[in-house]
ROKE-474733 format. One line per 10 residues: number of its first residue (from 1); their letters; for each residue x negated, z negated, y of C-alpha. Coordinates in steps of 0.001 Angstrom, whole numbers, plus 500000, padded with zeros to 6 digits. Layout:
REM residues N
NUM	A	X/Z/Y; ... $
REM end
This chain:
REM residues 913
1	MRRTLSRAAA	871164/213481/597066; 868479/215139/595017; 867506/213536/591745; 863865/213307/592761; 864680/210937/595617; 865995/208193/593363; 862940/208379/591108; 860502/208694/593973; 861298/205191/595212; 859967/203688/591995 $
11	LAALTLGSVA	857080/206113/591484; 855871/205551/595036; 855132/201977/594051; 852417/203295/591717; 850305/203806/594827; 851073/200348/596203; 850719/198732/592800; 846937/198973/592603; 846569/196781/595681; 849134/194299/594404 $
21	LAQQPPVSLP	847618/193780/590977; 843955/194162/591845; 844334/191502/594520; 846231/188686/592851; 848075/186587/595429; 845603/183821/596327; 848300/181161/596505; 849537/181509/592923; 848611/179292/590008; 846219/180900/587525 $
31	APRIASAFPA	848212/183288/585343; 846826/186028/583111; 847725/189566/584118; 846787/192845/582464; 846134/195905/584599; 844941/198093/581726; 844017/198004/578053; 841598/200785/577159; 841960/202693/574976; 845730/202467/575251 $
41	GAQAGTTIEV	846246/203164/571567; 844730/203867/568180; 845320/205826/565001; 847065/203888/562263; 844596/202667/559657; 841652/202235/562059; 839774/199494/563882; 838681/200048/567479; 837284/198185/570469; 839767/197596/573299 $
51	TVNGTDLDDG	838751/196455/576772; 841422/194515/578640; 841121/194538/582438; 843059/192190/584665; 842946/188791/586318; 842687/185197/585078; 841660/186283/581590; 839458/183208/581102; 840143/180087/579019; 840157/181648/575596 $
61	PELHFSHPGI	841947/185000/575676; 843778/186398/572657; 845952/189478/572267; 849569/189527/571149; 851179/192769/569972; 854904/193373/569616; 854207/194605/566072; 852998/191637/563976; 850750/193835/561848; 848401/194731/564703 $
71	KAEVIVPTDP	845632/192130/564964; 842930/191481/567532; 839741/189430/567611; 837827/188678/570789; 834307/190073/570897; 831888/187390/572036; 828886/188655/574025; 825698/188222/571979; 823952/186943/575099; 826500/185026/577186 $
81	KAADPKAKTE	823974/184312/579932; 823259/187975/580344; 826978/188702/580666; 827641/185729/582907; 825118/183027/583847; 827883/180421/584048; 829593/181288/580764; 829698/178744/577984; 829011/179622/574352; 831364/177004/572955 $
91	MKGKGGRKKG	834265/178582/571032; 837431/176616/570368; 841065/177137/569614; 843013/179784/567779; 841216/183073/567257; 837987/181657/568668; 839376/181222/572171; 836600/180589/574680; 837062/177442/576754; 835681/177034/580237 $
101	GPPLAAVKFK	833890/179457/582510; 835107/181305/585596; 838083/183684/585643; 837273/186922/583845; 838215/190450/584871; 837521/192216/581551; 837443/191101/577917; 836666/193143/574809; 838565/192850/571541; 838278/194315/568076 $
111	VTVPADVPVG	841762/195622/567295; 842854/196528/563771; 845902/198716/563192; 846947/198767/559513; 847872/202114/557990; 851482/201006/557438; 852214/200393/561147; 854761/203066/562133; 853815/205642/564723; 855177/204532/568064 $
121	QYDVRAINGH	854665/202586/571238; 854245/198811/571299; 853469/196096/573838; 850178/194221/574097; 849737/190987/576070; 846862/188630/576792; 847270/184962/575898; 845106/182104/577146; 845282/178524/578317; 847127/179551/581471 $
131	GVSNPRAFVV	849943/181294/579612; 850776/184845/578595; 850418/188047/580572; 852662/190948/581397; 852761/193698/578742; 850914/196984/578645; 851789/199868/576361; 849737/200353/573188; 850396/203537/571223; 849910/203881/567473 $
141	GDRPEVDEQE	849348/207504/566512; 848835/209547/563344; 846034/211809/564640; 842300/211182/564915; 841326/209582/568226; 838203/209606/570355; 837318/208081/573690; 836381/210288/576584; 832603/210573/576818; 830952/210896/580208 $
151	PNDEAQSPEP	829387/212938/581627; 832019/215620/581112; 832697/216655/584695; 831740/220285/584202; 832461/222921/581618; 829912/225231/580055; 830777/228596/581569; 828990/231902/580969; 829295/233010/584589; 830146/231628/588042 $
161	TMSLAGGLGA	833834/230852/588445; 836031/228998/590876; 835205/225835/592783; 835859/222335/591481; 839289/222226/593096; 840383/225482/591537; 838565/226090/588299; 835712/225415/585940; 832877/224930/588405; 829529/226526/589037 $
171	MPNKNVPRAQ	827115/228315/586686; 825801/225706/584237; 822115/224964/583741; 820110/222606/581603; 820921/219634/583830; 824664/220210/584038; 826801/218082/581696; 829005/219974/579290; 832612/219606/578236; 833324/217141/575443 $
181	RIELGTTING	833959/219012/572206; 837035/218052/570251; 838943/219358/567262; 842525/220538/567534; 844845/217727/566533; 842838/215050/568351; 843943/212394/570847; 841468/211647/573636; 841663/208338/575480; 840331/208864/578973 $
191	TIATPTDVDY	840178/207425/582479; 840143/209085/585857; 837403/206764/587053; 837239/207971/590675; 839513/210122/592831; 837274/213162/592274; 836602/212503/588591; 837254/215558/586424; 837246/215473/582620; 836626/218570/580493 $
201	MVFSGKAGQR	837300/218943/576790; 836565/222073/574783; 838113/223147/571490; 837865/226130/569220; 841067/228026/568463; 842425/231106/566738; 844370/233971/568255; 848116/233378/568145; 847939/229590/567873; 850425/227799/570116 $
211	VLASCLASSI	848434/224911/571549; 849997/221994/573389; 848068/219586/575599; 850132/216446/576187; 848761/213953/578701; 850562/210599/578759; 850324/208555/581949; 853401/206842/583424; 854974/206568/579964; 852086/204316/578872 $
221	DSRARPLVEI	852038/202167/582042; 849257/204125/583734; 849072/204825/587447; 847427/208207/586848; 848998/211410/588167; 847183/213919/585983; 846981/217646/586531; 846176/219325/583208; 844851/222883/583026; 843647/225115/580175 $
231	YDPAGKRLGL	841097/227890/580700; 839740/230644/578487; 835972/231155/577969; 835798/233459/580992; 837233/230819/583315; 840708/232326/583553; 843393/229690/583817; 845994/230167/581072; 848293/227272/581930; 848719/224136/583989 $
241	NRNYHDTDAL	851256/221350/584356; 851948/218007/585992; 855059/215828/586163; 856561/217167/582952; 858271/213784/582792; 857520/211406/585656; 853709/211664/585796; 853161/212764/582181; 851920/216348/581830; 852389/219002/579124 $
251	VDITLPADGD	850622/222374/578970; 851783/225002/576467; 849763/228176/575803; 849435/230764/573070; 845777/231583/572466; 845030/235247/573191; 841902/235427/571004; 839563/233451/568799; 837106/231334/570724; 836521/228225/572798 $
261	YYVRVSEFAY	839047/226986/575325; 838659/224310/577992; 841086/221545/578926; 840619/220142/582413; 842125/216798/583470; 842017/215647/587076; 843919/213396/589443; 846449/215415/591371; 845256/215712/594999; 842038/213795/594158 $
271	QQGGPDYFYR	843224/210664/595977; 843237/207885/593375; 841144/206629/590491; 839917/203547/588670; 840542/201567/585460; 844317/201663/586058; 844250/205493/585875; 843951/205869/582122; 845568/208560/579987; 846082/209756/576414 $
281	LTVGTGPWVD	845494/213467/575971; 846575/215041/572684; 845526/218655/572102; 846839/220424/569038; 849427/222561/567319; 851721/219744/566281; 855484/219619/566952; 856972/218770/570337; 860631/217968/571051; 861843/218730/574581 $
291	AVFPPVVNPG	865503/217818/574061; 868182/216960/571528; 871739/218285/571695; 874201/216719/571625; 872376/213815/573273; 875010/211299/572155; 876315/210353/568699; 878639/207783/567160; 877056/204644/565650; 876672/204577/561876 $
301	KPTQVTLYGR	877763/208195/561455; 875145/210685/560159; 875275/213606/562557; 873713/217036/562789; 871906/217635/566069; 869795/220490/567374; 866214/219947/568442; 864791/222111/571223; 861011/222232/571281; 857737/223915/570342 $
311	NLPGGKPAPG	855901/224239/567016; 858974/223029/565126; 858487/223703/561370; 861129/226249/560383; 862304/226445/563987; 864149/229520/565193; 863698/231197/568579; 866273/230181/571180; 866962/233350/573213; 867378/232662/576904 $
321	MAVDGRPVET	866181/229052/576553; 862922/227917/578129; 861189/224829/579475; 858796/225254/582401; 858869/228979/581752; 857830/228682/578098; 860187/229716/575257; 861504/227039/572930; 862630/226941/569325; 865588/225197/567733 $
331	LTVTVTPPAD	865811/223182/564564; 868909/221501/563134; 868348/218042/561669; 870543/215160/560569; 870127/211816/562302; 871481/208492/561063; 872382/206242/564011; 872279/202460/563618; 875463/200946/562251; 874645/197251/562673 $
341	PAARHRMSFH	876752/195826/565538; 873742/194037/567008; 871661/197236/567037; 874631/199202/568353; 874400/197563/571752; 870660/197888/572316; 868284/200408/573786; 865801/200647/570914; 863906/203656/572225; 860294/202455/572390 $
351	GRVAPPMGLQ	858946/204823/575016; 859060/203865/578657; 862647/202972/579539; 863138/202806/583306; 866025/200800/584809; 868555/203691/585116; 868288/204377/581373; 867827/200720/580500; 871559/199970/580722; 872499/202579/578099 $
361	DGFEYRLVTP	872763/202089/574322; 870461/204252/572248; 867760/204641/569632; 864600/206620/568979; 864170/209871/567067; 860846/211400/566064; 860303/214550/563974; 857752/213890/561215; 855882/216931/559826; 852732/217563/557746 $
371	NGSSNAVPLF	851078/218562/561029; 851763/215159/562580; 854685/213422/564207; 856345/214735/567321; 856858/212814/570512; 859762/210358/570482; 863051/211235/572193; 866058/209004/572881; 869523/209524/571414; 872482/207668/572884 $
381	LTDAKIHVEK	875491/205934/571353; 879185/205940/572167; 882315/204659/570461; 884420/207442/571952; 885266/210648/570119; 882589/213250/570902; 883506/216754/572032; 880622/219228/572210; 880864/221820/574974; 881362/225412/573898 $
391	EAGNDKYETA	878460/227726/574659; 880167/229766/577372; 883458/230656/579027; 884261/227537/581047; 882607/228520/584339; 885958/229095/586090; 888945/226841/586475; 891213/229527/585012; 889250/229318/581745; 888683/225555/581704 $
401	EEIPVPCEVA	887778/224169/578303; 890464/221859/576928; 889212/218460/575796; 891012/215907/573596; 891050/212819/575828; 890146/210079/575366; 886732/211446/574483; 883159/211927/575584; 881931/215448/576255; 878366/216454/575439 $
411	GRIDRRYDRD	877573/219289/577827; 874666/221067/579466; 873755/223097/582523; 872591/226033/580415; 871956/228791/582901; 871125/229277/586550; 874165/228369/588686; 876015/227198/585588; 879022/224913/586079; 881599/223646/583606 $
421	FYSFAAKKGE	885363/223190/583930; 887306/220992/581509; 891025/220296/581318; 893343/217760/579713; 897041/216963/579782; 897966/213749/581593; 901120/211762/582178; 901980/210338/585567; 900480/206887/586007; 897934/207196/583198 $
431	VYYVELLAER	894588/205678/584198; 891248/207062/583064; 887668/206161/583844; 885675/209339/584402; 881910/208931/584186; 879126/211513/584297; 875634/210649/583041; 872507/212761/583474; 869524/210951/584994; 870559/207839/583083 $
441	IGSLTDLYLR	869913/209718/579827; 866673/211305/581007; 868209/214628/581983; 866567/216711/584710; 869617/217649/586733; 871408/216228/589769; 875115/216444/588940; 878315/216204/590924; 881844/215559/589703; 885215/216823/590940 $
451	IRDDKNKELA	888713/216099/589625; 891398/218651/590482; 894962/219622/589611; 895941/222763/587720; 895898/224720/591006; 892261/223683/591559; 893253/221345/594403; 890957/218347/594880; 892281/215010/593580; 889112/212919/593359 $
461	GDPDDDIESL	885362/213213/593105; 882052/211730/594047; 880902/211644/597664; 877246/211503/596605; 875004/209531/594265; 876046/206158/592902; 874250/203719/595211; 874852/200696/592989; 871784/198969/591571; 871420/195779/589570 $
471	HPVTFFSRSS	868722/194627/591965; 867343/196303/595106; 863710/195724/594131; 863157/194123/590725; 865448/196161/588459; 866258/199210/590550; 868866/200912/588370; 870223/203295/590982; 870388/206922/589811; 871397/210317/591150 $
481	DPPVVKFTAP	874431/210351/588841; 877820/210277/590588; 879752/207004/590707; 882388/206264/588079; 885846/207447/589128; 888913/205396/588273; 891508/208151/588147; 895276/207656/588096; 897252/210787/587243; 899607/211499/590187 $
491	ADGKVLILVG	902036/213520/588073; 902619/214996/584637; 900495/218072/584081; 897049/219494/583579; 894025/217818/585129; 890779/219716/585724; 887281/218234/585773; 884433/220193/587309; 880856/219332/586362; 878292/221002/588596 $
501	SNDANVSYGP	874650/220620/589531; 873189/220405/593028; 869997/222061/591806; 871398/224508/589254; 869403/227294/590886; 866117/225797/589648; 866964/223178/587032; 868784/224323/583903; 868251/224717/580176; 867661/222365/577217 $
511	RCAYRLRVTP	866545/219395/579341; 869682/219469/581530; 872242/217906/579187; 874906/215462/580307; 877568/213092/579015; 881081/213223/580469; 883250/210241/579534; 887036/210393/580019; 888615/207275/578517; 891028/204470/579331 $
521	AAPDFRAVVM	889451/201299/580656; 887028/199684/578217; 885752/196627/580159; 882273/195616/579040; 878852/194564/580310; 875129/194796/579615; 872483/192252/580626; 868788/192301/581506; 866476/189279/581524; 863233/189138/583507 $
531	ARSHDQPATV	860638/186664/584699; 861586/185368/588121; 859022/187428/590024; 860294/189981/592504; 857022/191635/593443; 854412/191180/590671; 854169/191561/586880; 854830/188149/585323; 855924/186244/582254; 857685/182869/582151 $
541	VAQADGEAAY	855430/179891/581378; 856823/176339/581306; 854569/173330/581817; 855181/170101/579977; 857667/167804/581679; 858874/170667/583845; 861169/173642/584189; 860765/177414/584373; 863334/180125/585018; 864408/183648/584155 $
551	DVFVHRTDGF	866474/186066/586207; 869477/187453/584333; 871169/190596/585684; 874660/191570/584520; 875869/195171/584733; 879695/195334/584620; 881687/198398/583577; 885297/199590/583756; 886548/196789/585975; 885173/193832/584027 $
561	TGTVVVTAEN	884956/190850/586410; 884854/187855/584071; 882327/185058/583807; 879295/185651/581598; 877749/182646/579859; 873988/182906/579329; 872266/180944/576559; 868766/180909/575076; 868042/180886/571343; 864977/180532/569092 $
571	LPPGVTAAPA	863387/178087/571540; 860347/176107/570379; 860595/172340/569730; 860716/170324/572915; 862290/173109/574975; 865974/173238/575918; 868101/175452/578118; 871422/174531/579703; 873898/177437/579695; 873925/179493/582876 $
581	FVGSTVKWGT	877068/181077/584289; 877108/184446/585984; 880399/184093/587793; 883214/186536/588341; 882034/189732/590088; 878512/188262/590413; 875513/190356/589256; 872668/187829/589085; 872128/184493/587407; 869282/182048/586729 $
591	LVLSASAGAK	868511/180647/583284; 866468/177426/583507; 864361/176251/580549; 863152/172637/580361; 860017/171542/578515; 859794/167885/577532; 856750/165742/578265; 855738/166054/574611; 856289/169799/574267; 853505/171520/572321 $
601	EFTGPITVKC	851665/174685/573319; 853677/177739/572353; 853654/181480/572896; 856210/183669/571215; 859485/185592/571390; 862806/183999/572260; 866305/185458/572587; 868734/185351/575496; 872379/186055/574703; 875288/186614/577057 $
611	TATIGGKPVV	878908/185921/576120; 882132/186820/577895; 885808/186839/577046; 887284/190335/577267; 890828/191027/576176; 891091/187484/574844; 888129/187946/572473; 884508/186802/572788; 882024/189606/573415; 878310/188909/572873 $
621	REARPATITW	875508/191068/574266; 871813/190315/573860; 869994/190483/577181; 867347/193199/577307; 863893/191979/578371; 862171/193806/581212; 858992/193438/583240; 857553/194755/586472; 854866/197252/585494; 853383/197780/588937 $
631	GIPGQQQNIA	854341/195495/591782; 854387/195756/595543; 852032/193926/597904; 853279/191107/600068; 856962/191178/599033; 857610/194224/601173; 861277/194832/601852; 863278/197700/600373; 860466/198972/598145; 861383/199085/594475 $
641	TVTRLDRELI	858897/197938/591885; 857999/200062/588871; 859855/198290/586077; 860649/199020/582437; 862260/197434/579394; 859987/195399/577095; 859908/195330/573304; 860456/191557/573144; 861076/188574/575406; 857938/186430/575391 $
651	FAVRTERAAF	857966/182795/576537; 855094/180308/576757; 854670/176542/577027; 851463/174865/578195; 850764/171144/577878; 849451/170557/581399; 852137/168610/583257; 854152/170232/586011; 853230/169104/589534; 856731/167868/590312 $
661	RLTTDLANAK	860334/167983/589154; 863559/168669/590990; 866641/166678/589966; 870254/166579/591135; 872133/163298/591469; 875609/164396/590388; 876743/160788/589987; 876644/160477/593774; 877903/163960/594572; 881007/164240/596742 $
671	IKTKDKDGKE	883734/166865/596984; 885341/167609/600348; 888752/169123/599693; 892338/169160/600962; 895330/167466/599415; 898679/169136/598844; 899676/168375/602435; 896572/170076/603831; 894778/166883/604839; 891045/166632/604240 $
681	KEDKVAGEIF	889811/164071/601758; 886610/163221/599934; 886391/162670/596186; 883599/161600/593908; 882484/163822/591049; 883674/162545/587696; 882456/164628/584779; 882918/168391/584908; 883066/169787/588442; 886278/171609/589378 $
691	LKPGDKLTVP	886623/173006/592879; 889262/174965/594714; 888531/177885/597031; 887545/176371/600375; 886087/173170/598878; 882576/171864/599586; 880326/169926/597217; 877480/167793/598573; 874792/166901/596031; 871744/164672/596612 $
701	VKIVWQEKEA	868565/166426/595412; 865504/164369/594528; 861849/165305/594130; 859835/163419/591510; 856049/163896/591769; 854043/163744/588553; 850824/163087/590513; 851175/161169/593773; 848054/162673/595364; 849351/166212/594820 $
711	RANPLNISAE	851919/166059/597659; 850320/167248/600884; 852695/169822/602359; 856386/170228/603237; 858638/171349/600411; 861262/174092/600601; 864494/173816/598643; 866562/176938/598148; 869272/178279/595899; 868587/181201/593605 $
721	ATQQNMQNAP	870463/184276/594761; 873404/185705/592853; 873725/188834/594987; 871861/190626/597766; 873822/189137/600683; 874371/185486/599856; 876511/184908/602953; 879206/186902/601165; 878727/185248/597786; 881770/183455/596308 $
731	VSVNNGQPMP	879672/180308/595833; 876626/179652/597993; 874367/176875/599248; 874267/176127/602956; 876482/179165/603524; 873670/181422/602356; 871319/180297/605126; 867766/178919/604600; 867503/175154/604548; 864943/173334/606709 $
741	PLAKDKNESP	861728/172286/604897; 861603/168778/603504; 858830/166799/605211; 855930/165762/602997; 856905/162071/603258; 860510/162758/602140; 861617/163003/598522; 865369/163457/598833; 867648/165963/600545; 871407/166623/600407 $
751	VTIDVKTTAP	872509/170129/599472; 875971/171474/600337; 877591/174008/598031; 880333/176100/599627; 883170/177785/597750; 884565/180680/599742; 888311/180798/600251; 888236/184207/598570; 886186/183065/595571; 887611/184414/592289 $
761	PGSYAVALRG	888296/181763/589652; 885760/181186/586920; 882579/179323/586089; 879531/179533/588318; 876072/177991/588187; 873991/176993/591183; 870266/176943/590446; 868073/175133/592959; 864374/175800/593359; 861734/173699/595093 $
771	ETQIQVARDP	858466/175198/596274; 855383/173765/597933; 851629/174211/598023; 848996/172097/596296; 845230/172313/595789; 843968/173543/592403; 840586/174261/590871; 840752/177861/589671; 837377/177563/587939; 837354/174727/585367 $
781	AQKDKKTPAN	833574/174584/585677; 833887/173740/589389; 836649/171153/589552; 835613/169984/593008; 836125/173442/594451; 839836/173747/595090; 842029/176386/596680; 845701/176333/597700; 848318/177431/595180; 852090/177640/595315 $
791	VEAYALPIAI	853949/175577/592724; 857665/175530/592059; 860222/173548/590118; 863845/174132/589159; 866711/171694/588918; 869037/172003/585966; 871828/174355/587086; 874910/172764/588604; 877896/174120/586687; 881012/174611/588827 $
801	TVLPLTLAKV	884445/175794/587805; 886465/177392/590575; 890180/176956/589996; 892565/179822/590660; 895099/179665/593459; 897307/182005/591470; 897199/183598/588025; 899946/186194/588262; 902387/188021/590448; 905930/187127/589467 $
811	TVTPPANNQL	908817/189576/589647; 912459/188944/588790; 915109/191356/587591; 918510/189663/588299; 921823/190667/586726; 923361/193918/587906; 924117/193845/591629; 922910/190229/591663; 926421/189249/590563; 927413/186283/588393 $
821	KLGTTAELTV	930991/186104/587082; 932866/182928/586360; 932933/181887/582704; 930190/184260/581605; 926507/184205/580654; 924211/186584/582510; 920576/187372/581909; 917592/187000/584182; 914300/188822/583371; 911134/187172/584638 $
831	KVDRQFDYAG	907944/189217/584434; 904354/188243/585236; 901577/190615/586209; 898620/188604/584913; 895444/188162/586941; 891857/187153/586221; 892202/187811/582494; 894477/184803/582037; 896134/185194/578639; 897841/181793/578189 $
841	EFAVTVTLPK	901505/180862/578437; 903664/180352/581519; 906297/177632/581755; 909195/179171/583690; 911784/177158/585572; 914501/178266/587983; 915418/176064/590963; 918972/176661/592194; 920219/175706/595656; 922647/172762/595932 $
851	EAAGVTVKPA	925507/175213/596400; 925090/176377/592786; 927503/173886/591276; 928504/175034/587769; 925538/177391/587357; 922965/176368/584730; 919534/177873/583932; 917387/176271/581213; 913563/176289/581278; 911835/179030/579328 $
861	TIPAGKDEVK	908327/180050/578296; 906442/183294/578520; 904239/183080/575395; 900515/183632/575468; 899703/187322/575570; 903250/188292/576617; 904390/189401/580042; 908080/188605/580307; 910947/186426/579188; 914734/186842/579377 $
871	IPIEVAKDAK	916524/183706/580560; 920294/183158/580158; 922270/182027/583238; 925436/180171/582278; 928313/180200/584796; 931138/177702/584289; 934759/178792/584776; 935056/176376/587658; 931740/177175/589295; 931712/177420/593055 $
881	VGGLSNVIVH	932224/180954/594248; 929844/182268/596913; 926304/183334/597655; 923249/181532/596339; 920327/182055/598689; 916656/181390/597915; 916868/180926/594176; 913262/180064/593235; 911524/181052/590009; 908429/178978/589184 $
891	AVATVHGKFP	905911/180230/586610; 903393/177472/585880; 900188/178052/583963; 897964/175143/582968; 894230/175819/583018; 891441/173707/581542; 894080/171529/579972; 895055/169643/583117; 895431/171829/586191; 898864/173367/586720 $
901	ITQETKFNLN	898763/176590/588728; 902144/177517/590150; 903283/180938/591230; 906788/181551/592455; 909163/184070/593903; 912588/183928/595541; 915727/186000/595231; 919473/185789/595913; 922544/185648/593644; 926282/185762/594199 $
911	VAK	928964/183974/592153; 932175/185993/592031; 935536/185679/590294 $
REM end
């Protein structure tokens, strides 16, 4: 499948997103949301006015930036009545927060960016009495900035030229607005206000200058799809571009003569416009980095890499290399990757990180020059040895490039129709994970992977793109990269790997790099944490005496199937979080946070950490925060939201009490199970809940209303999903089917938790959610005017441990020919093939048939971490001669300190003279 198809699903939501955010769902509680913050950035060392557009921005808005040095102060209208007849002038709270008044759609702030704030991209959020909003990007630059000044819809042209759709417009006259004059090296903050809005800027340049016009859109959370063009004074178009990266544009021209030149910005196809269609246009001769090679480095190891770009100080021409038809330069620099273990497993690139890239480890690089800083580019991290592809000669299998496995290859589709063969020596039975990454590292190529023998005969390969995604809508991580191949060498000899591109005829060059990993299994995981909203931008806000929840998504690699324990840290006083368990093979989990009745108002960052046991050792990964940037209207099915990673995980507490609480009565829960004879029985829960595959747990669920008059509608109770099809989940509620609504006069309902007979062992958490509709006054000034709003509550997760039916396959190697001789001692080898990461000991006993008089076998132990034990078999001189059928070997493992799990096997022996 073409690369563009996997990205198109998310980018298509930009069109739907305007409807979703502009029309806040009428049944939701008031919650601040930001659609745009204009301008979307500022030069370091300046103070500017920023207008925040969105919904529910009343009740004292403030701004929170992910960099603590950036400060904001709300600008109070000098004449509140003129701005809003119902507005109150009273100012209270932190930062002069305005109390009362109707919901606002736009608020102005004075934003100060100190000179020492590093150049880069940050998050800005609105805070008010309702909570905290979704983030929007705010860019700190090192160039002078101006706002677009209307009217600038026409350019001053000395003679008639093309029409609006194709050029500069008609002959100007005294009444025709002129292009906005700017200096080279300026950033212009603009908006495509209407679908047909066109913005012109004019600058003066010198012959031979290489001028770049970079227009940021999708990378700064804008819905704009800009087409950028540059014209000479005579109206001749010198260059144009759109979709350089997603919807960002980049035009590169070399000025043919001294004079004025015009930059034209318009919405591609003239179909969309409005406050959400903002952009940042930088026009100048500063440096630009298109790509870095190799794109991957080892953590903590200073490494030389080559930059490919334009206007690189001291850069050298790169013959045969071009981007969008324009030549590029190269510059060798040394980068120092992070060495700290915590930073090693993060994605600390601060540009827009979409879900496919969001599961990689990496950091940000930016070239700093006297002529300004370049754009930021990501570099990726690996623990494997890095092998950099040779420049040429590996296009045929006969000349495959030998690689020192295990390793990671940094390669590139350099030329049209380029393909790369690699080879390595393998032993029969060796297992390697072969992974090819391109789109997931921002590369513009759609790759395929083939594994072949030394005769170029196919052994394995990808059928198409990897269709796996962490979530089908919220965190759509699917990419056009091929799926990971678990390859087992069928024989001793050379193995070939072919890396090719489905679009190598049109997509090649510096921006088409890839990573090829060939390593033994390295089980691991990454995690993402998001507000529990599957169609709209949101942030988690807990009300006093209530609960709120996060979604946690776990991405597993190289066969890791263990349980992941999710915990929250740095919580404010009065807020607690019970650990959540993302069970074996499960992708999704729910982390529930509880605010006490006395919890104080809070807005700030918290941390979510995920822990698993891999190879007998604890592995900790910090969950990466993410947010829906642009949602989808009406929870439409199979449409992915536009989502990105955030700079921090923001949580809020508000002192207004929750409408109701959901509690589980575990003291009266009952377990329906079977005894050792297969008869059904019912047990009460006593302490920690242990269940076997096939068991059922029935738990009474109670609803406690904080305000009696609030209950007026039926209430729905459901379990939070752990995978897309809950009917196939290892642990589910009501067999994955919806439960009937609870009538408005009922406050208790039993919930049945089913453990599938095929459920892998491990810890699981069942999170229950209750949802109903109440009446709320959205305008504090009109408390008698109420509208319906959905409210929800979460029960503390029910932790369940599923016991294993077996923990190993047992094999026995008897004495030679299964023969035992009188008066001798033979040896029996018992081996276990461990399952489910069990690393403890096995108590081994051998049960002999009654005919085995005179034959003795003592108990033995397979120590923790070992796989076999040799057991002596003593045969008395007067032992009974004959065959011993159905000798049974029992290997018993005890889990959780009290549950013996027995696995056994049978074999035959013969006692001979």
